[in-house]
C-alpha positions in Angstrom: 109.2 82.7 49.2 110.4 79.1 47.5 111.1 76.1 49.3 115.0 76.6 49.1 114.4 80.4 50.0 113.3 79.0 53.5 115.3 76.2 53.7 118.8 79.0 53.5 117.1 81.0 56.2 117.1 77.7 58.2 120.0 77.0 57.5 121.6 80.6 58.4 119.5 80.6 61.7 120.9 77.2 62.8 124.9 78.5 61.6 124.4 81.6 64.0 122.3 79.5 67.1 125.6 77.1 66.7 128.1 80.1 66.9 126.4 81.4 70.2 126.9 78.0 71.6 130.4 77.8 71.8 130.0 81.1 74.3 130.8 81.0 77.6 127.9 79.6 79.8 127.0 82.8 82.0 127.5 85.3 79.2 124.8 82.4 76.9 122.8 82.8 80.2 122.9 86.6 80.3 122.0 86.9 76.7 118.5 84.6 77.7 117.8 87.4 80.0 116.8 89.6 78.1 114.2 86.9 76.4 110.7 86.3 77.7 109.8 83.2 79.8 107.9 81.7 76.8 111.0 82.0 74.4 113.7 80.8 77.0 112.0 77.4 77.0 111.6 77.8 73.1 115.3 77.1 73.2 115.2 74.4 74.9 114.7 72.1 71.4 117.4 73.4 69.6 119.7 70.6 70.9 120.9 68.6 73.8 123.4 71.8 74.8 120.5 74.0 74.8 118.7 71.7 76.9 121.3 72.1 79.2 121.8 76.0 79.2 118.0 76.1 79.5 117.2 73.4 82.9 120.8 75.4 84.3 119.3 78.7 83.8 119.3 80.8 86.7 116.7 83.0 86.2 113.1 80.7 86.7 110.2 82.7 85.8 107.0 80.6 86.6 103.5 82.7 85.4 100.1 80.3 85.5 99.4 82.3 81.6 102.0 80.7 80.2 99.4 77.9 80.8 96.2 79.2 79.2 97.1 80.3 75.5 95.7 83.1 73.8 93.9 84.1 77.1 94.3 87.6 78.8 96.0 88.3 82.3 93.8 86.7 84.9 92.5 88.8 88.0 91.0 88.3 90.8 87.2 88.6 88.5 88.0 85.8 85.9 89.6 84.0 88.7 86.0 83.7 90.2 84.4 82.9 86.6 87.3 80.4 86.1 87.3 78.7 89.0 84.6 76.7 88.8 85.6 75.2 84.9 86.8 71.8 85.5 89.0 72.3 82.3 90.5 75.4 84.2 91.0 73.4 87.1 93.1 70.7 85.6 95.1 73.8 84.2 96.2 74.6 87.1 97.3 71.6 88.6 99.3 71.2 85.5 101.1 74.2 86.3 102.1 73.0 89.5 103.5 70.0 88.5 105.3 72.1 86.1 106.9 74.2 88.7 107.2 71.6 91.2 109.7 69.4 88.3 111.2 72.5 87.2 112.1 73.6 91.1 113.3 69.9 92.2 115.4 69.9 89.0 117.4 72.9 89.4 117.9 73.0 93.0 119.6 69.3 92.1 122.4 71.3 90.2 123.2 72.8 93.4 123.5 76.4 91.6 122.2 80.0 93.2 118.7 81.1 91.8 119.1 84.6 90.4 115.3 85.9 90.2 112.5 83.1 91.1 108.8 84.5 90.2 106.1 83.3 90.8 102.3 83.9 89.5 99.3 81.5 90.2 96.1 81.0 91.1 94.7 79.0 94.8 91.7 76.7 93.9 92.6 75.4 97.2 94.6 77.1 99.8 95.2 74.7 101.9 95.6 72.1 99.9 98.2 74.3 98.2 99.9 75.7 101.1 102.7 73.4 101.6 103.3 72.9 98.4 104.2 76.5 97.2 105.8 77.0 101.4 109.1 73.9 100.2 108.9 76.0 96.5 109.6 79.1 98.8 111.9 77.3 100.7 114.0 75.5 98.0 114.7 79.2 96.4 115.3 80.6 99.9 118.0 77.4 100.2 119.3 77.9 96.4 120.6 81.6 97.8 117.7 83.4 95.5 118.3 86.9 95.4 115.3 88.6 93.4 111.9 86.9 94.4 108.6 87.5 93.2 105.0 86.6 94.3 101.9 87.2 93.3 99.2 85.1 93.4 95.2 84.9 93.4 92.8 83.7 96.0 89.0 84.1 96.9 88.4 87.2 99.1 87.9 85.2 102.0 91.2 83.2 102.1 94.6 84.8 102.3 97.8 82.6 101.6 100.0 83.6 104.4 104.3 83.3 104.1 106.1 80.8 105.2 108.6 81.7 108.4 111.5 81.0 105.6 111.1 84.0 103.7 112.5 86.3 106.9 115.6 84.8 106.0 116.0 84.5 103.1 119.5 86.4 104.0 120.7 86.4 99.7 117.6 88.4 98.6 118.2 92.1 97.3 115.0 92.6 95.8 111.5 91.8 97.0 108.0 91.7 95.9 104.8 89.9 97.4 101.4 90.7 96.1 98.2 89.6 97.7 99.3 87.0 101.0 100.0 87.7 104.3 103.0 88.5 106.5 102.8 87.3 110.1 105.2 87.5 112.9 108.1 85.8 112.3 109.6 83.3 115.3 112.6 85.4 115.6 114.6 87.6 114.3 114.7 88.9 110.1 117.5 88.1 108.4 117.2 89.9 105.3 120.6 91.8 105.4 121.0 92.0 101.9 117.8 93.1 101.2 117.5 96.9 99.0 114.2 97.3 97.6 111.0 95.6 99.6 107.1 95.9 97.4 104.4 94.7 99.1 100.9 94.6 97.3 97.5 93.7 98.8 99.5 92.4 101.8 97.8 92.1 104.8 100.6 92.9 108.1 100.2 94.8 111.2 101.5 98.0 112.9 104.6 95.7 114.7 105.3 94.0 110.8 106.0 97.2 109.1 108.2 98.6 112.3 109.7 94.6 112.2 110.7 95.2 108.7 111.8 98.7 108.0 114.1 97.8 111.8 115.6 94.8 111.3 116.8 95.2 106.8 119.9 97.3 107.4 120.5 97.5 103.3 116.8 98.8 102.5 117.5 101.5 100.4 113.2 101.5 98.7 110.3 100.4 100.1 106.7 100.4 98.6 103.5 99.6 100.4 100.4 99.3 97.7 96.7 99.0 99.0 98.1 96.6 102.2 95.5 95.8 104.8 95.5 95.8 108.1 97.3 99.2 109.0 95.3 101.9 111.1 98.8 103.6 111.8 101.2 103.4 109.9 104.8 104.3 111.0 108.2 103.8 109.2 111.3 104.8 111.6 115.0 103.5 112.3 115.6 102.4 108.8 118.5 104.2 108.1 119.2 103.5 104.7 115.8 104.7 103.1 116.1 106.6 100.4 112.8 105.7 98.2 109.3 105.2 100.0 106.0 105.5 98.7 102.6 104.8 100.3 99.7 104.0 97.7 96.1 103.0 99.5 92.6 103.1 98.1 90.8 101.6 101.4 89.9 103.8 104.2 91.7 101.7 107.3 95.1 103.8 107.5 94.3 106.2 110.7 97.4 107.8 110.7 100.8 107.7 109.0 103.9 108.9 110.8 107.6 108.8 109.4 110.7 109.4 110.6 113.5 109.0 107.9 116.0 111.8 108.0 118.1 109.8 104.9 114.9 109.6 102.9 115.5 111.5 99.0 111.9 110.5 97.6 108.7 110.0 99.2 105.3 109.7 97.4 102.3 109.5 99.0 98.9 108.8 97.2 95.3 108.4 98.9 92.0 107.5 97.2 90.1 106.7 100.0 86.9 109.1 100.7 88.5 109.3 104.7 92.2 110.3 104.1 94.3 109.8 107.1 93.5 112.4 109.9 97.6 112.8 110.7 100.3 112.6 108.1 103.5 113.5 109.9 106.6 113.4 108.2 110.1 114.5 110.8 112.8 116.4 108.8 114.6 115.2 105.8 117.1 117.0 104.7 117.9 115.0 101.5 114.3 114.6 100.3 114.3 116.3 96.8 111.3 114.8 95.4 108.0 115.0 97.0 104.1 113.8 95.4 101.5 114.8 97.8 97.7 113.3 96.6 94.7 113.6 98.5 96.0 113.9 101.1 94.0 116.5 103.9 96.5 120.1 105.2 94.6 122.4 108.3 95.3 125.7 108.7 99.6 125.6 108.2 100.6 122.1 108.3 101.6 122.1 104.4 103.7 125.0 105.0 105.2 123.1 108.2 106.0 120.2 106.5 107.6 121.7 103.4 109.6 123.8 105.5 111.3 120.4 106.4 113.0 119.6 103.0 115.4 122.3 102.4 116.7 120.2 99.8 114.0 119.8 97.6 112.9 120.4 94.6 110.4 118.4 93.0 107.3 119.4 94.2 103.6 118.0 93.0 100.1 118.3 94.5 96.9 116.4 93.2 93.7 116.7 94.7 94.9 117.2 98.6 92.8 120.0 101.0 94.7 122.9 101.4 94.2 126.8 102.8 93.6 129.0 100.6 96.9 130.4 100.5 100.3 128.8 100.3 103.4 130.4 100.5 107.0 128.6 99.9 110.0 129.7 100.7 113.1 127.7 98.7 115.7 127.5 96.4 116.6 124.5 95.2 113.1 124.1 94.2 112.9 123.4 89.9 109.4 122.4 89.7 106.2 122.9 91.2 102.7 121.7 90.6 99.2 122.0 92.0 96.4 120.1 90.5 92.7 120.6 91.5 93.8 121.4 95.2 90.7 121.8 96.8 89.8 125.6 98.2 93.6 126.7 97.5 93.0 130.3 96.0 96.8 131.6 95.4 100.6 129.9 95.9 103.1 131.7 95.8 107.4 130.6 96.2 110.3 133.1 97.3 114.0 132.6 96.3 113.3 130.3 93.6 116.1 130.6 91.0 114.9 128.0 88.6 111.3 127.5 88.6 108.7 125.9 86.4 105.8 126.2 88.1 102.0 125.4 87.1 98.4 125.5 89.0 95.5 123.4 87.6 92.3 123.2 89.6 
């Protein structure tokens, strides 16, 4: 490719970008939402107009991995290795300075934040916590709709989220990873929340009940490897449609779910000791049930399935079941038993459309 060809391509690119610049700001921001955070940042150097568009872009995506060129995504293991490195510490500090300056600059525009995503490591939880608390408060005060927070710390020092998180009344989607949720001083004001994902979050039984009962629009709830729970009880969630519980620990002893509105339920337990009690109340609208490593004694499995008259998809993996299973349903479409201990035969009756498989 000669120099003239390269210049022609560059000229065509500039013309195309100029045409896009003529579009209304909200349309350009919508187009930018399909770009990665790095690509969005690159648009700021195109012109003054594009720099203004970048500054006012309502999706704030701050990922510490972007500050480590060529490095793989940080996890707990690599964090423990790198934290003693001076250049690593300096890079973390630069990242935090960048987040602080960018967030404050955006908030001065008095625009609502569409999405605030933050992934970082804490080298010093006590020293960094006040700064991160302020970022979360600013996001909440500026009407954030989606909030995605993930951090990596030492296993003995967990960051506790500020009380401001419970007053985020504009948030519809909330994802929290590797942090602690403590009891709010007042009522929870997450009145717009529809989807809540908690991964490696420390919380107690009272906090779970409070979240379920005081988020009136909650439709999708996921617990993944959370700790601090022995008795996981979810009830009074009148709009809840999708629920997922994943656990590698052996802490959870009892699981109780009483949500008549449920349509999908997933229970996955990977620890050597599974919950000794799994009780799910009748859910007339439940269509999909996925069970992994759940223990059932005697007739408990048949009794459980009988509570879901609309069940269409049933997947059972590595569960402890009695030798024979009989399921009566006129709605069931997909049924799979896989690697289930002691199970010798499964009989389904009144199944009009079936795709049945067994694998032991």
